[in-house]
N, C-alpha and C positions, 0 to 999 in steps of 0.2 A: 855401587858397581857389582856386577856379578861375580862371585866367586870362580876360578878357572874349572871346576867341575860343573857347577853351574851355568858357567857360560856356556859349557862344551851338551850340558842336557837340552838345553834353551837351542844354542843352534842344529840339533840333530831334531828335535820336534819341530821346530820350522821348516827344515828341509824336509821331513814326511808330510808336514802340512801341506805346503807347496807342491808336493806331487799327487797327492790325494785330494786337494779341496776342491780342483778347478780350474784355480789362478791359469791367467795366461801370462806372456812374458813373449818379447821380442829376443831373436839370437842375432846379433851384430857379425856372428861367423855365418850364419845358413847361406848368406850370398855370395861367402866365396867361395864354396861347392863347386867342383867342375862342373858334377852336372845340370847347377841352375845359373853358372856361366854360358853355358852352352845352351840354354833353353834361352837366356839375353839374349846372347848372339843371332839366334835363330830369328826374334821375333825383330831385331833391330832391319836385320836383313829381307826379311821374307816380306812381314809388314810396315816398315820404316815408322816402327816405336825408335822413341829417344831412348839410349844407352842410358844415360845419366838419369831418366824420370825412371827407368824400370830397375835399375840398380838402387834409389834411395825405396819404393816402392818396395822390392823383397828383403830388405834389409828392415823393414817393420812389420812383415809376417811375422806374426804369434804365431809359436808353436802350441799343437794342440792335443800331446798324445790321446785323450777322448778319442778323437776322431778315426783314430787308429781302431781303435778297442770298438767304435759301434762299427765299423765299416763291417766289421768281421763277426760282429754276432748281430745280423738283421731280426727284426721283426717275425719277416719271411722262415725264419729255421723254425719258429715257435710251434708245437700244435696248433693245428686246424681249430678246436674248440677257442682256443684261448685269440687266437686271430681274431677268430669272428665275433667273439664280445667284444674286442676294442674297438670293430670297425663297423661292425651292423649291429647298433645298439639302439633307444629308444632314441637318445639324443640325434643320433644323426639323421634318424627319419624326419624326425618332426624338426629339424630345423632343416632337409633338405627339403621339404613340403613348402615352410617360409621362405625359403631362398628360390625358387620355382614359382611360386607365390608373387617376391616381388621381383624379379625378371624375363618372368612368362613370354614378354614380347622379343625378349634376344632370343630367349632358348626357343621358343619355334620358329623365328628364323634361321637360326642355325640349325636346327634340324631340316628345314626345306629346302637349303642352301646344298648342306653337305650331305644331307639322309643319317646322322647319327642320332639316334634318340634323344631326348630331352633328358629323359630318367639318368641315363649313361652318361652323360654329360654332366649331371648334379652331383651323381654318387662319385664320380673322382674329383671333380673339387671337394667334399664332403669327407673323402678317404684321405686325400693327398693333405689339406691344411686347416677342415673343419672350416667351410665355408669362409675363408681367409681367414679365421683367428689364430691361427699358426701358423707361420708362416718361413718361420726358421729366426733359431737363436745365435749360427754363427755366421762371423762375416765368412762371407763366400770365397774370398782369397785365401784368406787362412784358412778352410777346408780342401780348397782344391789344389793350394800350392802343399801341405800336409802331405799330401795322398799322393802327391803328381811325382815330390819327391820322395817317398818310402820306397820300403822292400816288397810290397802289396803287388801280388799278379796283375793288377789290374793299377799300376802304376802308370802304364803308357796310356791306356784310359783316361785317366785324368789329367794327366799331361795336353790331350789334345782337347779337353776342355775347358781348361785353363787359360792356352792359348784361344780358345771360341770365346772365352768368359774377356779377355784382354781384348778381342777386337770389338766383340760387343758391346763393351766399357766407350768405345775410341768412338765406335758409329753412333751412338745415343748418346757422349756426352754425358757419362756414366763416370762420377767418383768410385773407384774399385774398390778405394777402402771404406765406403760406406753401404756395400750392398751386402744385404742381409740375407740370410737361407739355411738350409738345412745341413747336418755335418757331413753331405756329398755334394754339395756345394749346388745343389736345384734352389731355384729362386722362384719367388712367386707363388699366387695364390692355387696356379697350376703346380707349380716345383716341376717349372722341366730347368733339364739341364741347360745351360750357355747353347750350345747345337741347339739343342730345339728353339728355344728363346729366338736364335739368330734365322733361322729356316723354316718354323712352324707358326710362328705367333704371328697375327693378324690383328692388323688395326678395325676391328669390328664396329667399332664404337664411332670411325671414322672422326676420329679428332684430330688427326694431324699426326701422332704419336702412340705408337704398340706402350702401351704398360700394363704388363702382367702385375705388377705389385698392387697397383690400387682400382684401377679400371676393371670392374667385372665383367663387363661387356668385352670388351677387349680377351677376359682369360674363358668367357663362355666361347665365342669365335675361336680362339685357338685350337681350347680341347677339342673340338668338333672337327676342325683342320686338320689337327696330329692325327685323329682317328679315318679320318678320309684318305688322307695321304699314306696310312702304311694298308690301307685295304678293308675297312669297312663295308660290307654289304649290306642297303639297304633293304630292312623289312626279314632278313634272313634270326634266326635264334642265337642267341651267344651259349647257354647251355641245356639242361635240363636233367632232371633225376632219370637216374635208371636202376633197375631191379637185376641182380644175378641167381640166376633160375637154373637150377641143375648143378651139378659140377664140371662141366666144358670150360668155367671160366681157368679151372686152372693149366686145363690145357692151352687158353689160349695164353696165357703170362708164358709159360714154357717155350711156346714158339714165336712169338709177337712182343714187339716193341710196345709200353703202356704208351708212348707219346707218337705212335701208328694212327693216323688217321685212318678210318675205313670207314666202307659205307656201312651204314645202318643194317642192309638185311644179313654181311657177314658179318658182324657183330652179335645180330640175333643167330644166328647160327651154334655162334659159342655161349649162348641163356646170357646175351649182355642186351637187356631189350628196354628202351624209356618209358620211365614211369607212365607219361600220355604222351597220346596219338600227337603223332608232328605231319602236318597234312602236306611240307613241300616235301618230293619225290627227286632224288637224286645226291642227298646230302651227306657229308663224310664228316665223319667226331671220332676223336679220342676220349681214351676212358682218362676217366681223373677221378683219384680213389683220396677223401680227406679219411683224417682221421677225428671221428666226433669222441664221446665222452666213454661210451660204453661199446663201438666199433668201429664199423670203418662207413661212412658214405659213397656211393658209387656216383657219379656224372659223365655225360656225358657232353664235350667242349666241342663246339663248332667254329667256324671261321673267325668268327667276330669275337670268340672269346682270345684264339691269337692276337689276334690283333690290341684286344687289353695288352695282353702280355710285352707287347711292343712299349708298354707305360714304364711296365711292370716285369720283368723275366719269370714271375712265380702264380703259381696256380690257386696259392691262397688268394694275391692280389687281384687277380681276376675273376676269384670267385666272391670274393667280399664286393668291388664297386657291380656285378651283377646281382644278388643277395640285394645289396641294399639298393639299387637303383629299382629292383622287383618291388619294396615295401614301398619307397617311395612315392612312386605312381602307385601304388593300390590304393594307397593311404590316401594323395589327394586325388586322384578318385573317388575314392569315398566321402572324403569330406565335400566334393563340390556337388554331388545328387545330395547332400540333405539341404 
């Protein structure tokens, strides 16, 4: 038997270990919270859920403080040079070509139906889950519930997504305790939030059931459908690198919002010039500043760049999708010529 001092030391160490080891536990008091009870009543009255089933479900929710930490410090807050290294790299490029070759027919069909380039579809899946290899290690019910009833400024958003998740499980006869996803509650190979899963996922494989966890054909069609529904314009550019000529750019920053889309001719008057000639006329673009290792990179982002941002509202994310798609498309084209 441990002596009192040793026992106290042991208990302190056990407490610290439980706090920092990433272990999870359900809190029986959680379901008694007023906001949780209000949500349960809402689901019963609006959607006809069984109250006791919901009480049991939320009684088994694991408390995951690391979810809150991660949502407050996403990778999109890191410098571009680090973000680019993580997501636009040799592994994702070469495996992107392999994924494209394996599902070439489905990608060709998706591009024809939805107007979204195959390279963009492939790159999105590659960045989200490494082509389905890493779809998340958190129970979605845990992630969404922890965030929905937190003090986060986005708690309302996650509460709506929790509602969508429970509806999704009801509609597809899924066990909410078995679905795994990201720390933010994103699901499957394309990492759709539950609302996106319900409204944009398509049964592209015509199997009779839409499956974004295991069916790559459905994943391909759903990503393409998501982009199309959010305004993808076929045959328009996504982004192009720009050069800054003279010192008029500083005047531009003082008098314009960097997020404002302007005609290329207007940008040109401020010394903001596309690095390569663009054949289309009348296009509008906004300035994108990226921190490279020694200086800034300047890019022009067009409408399709903003469409990618509907997937993730970060310039870094949209640029990574664009660049990865470019390298995958280029490498695949070169290999096919050999």
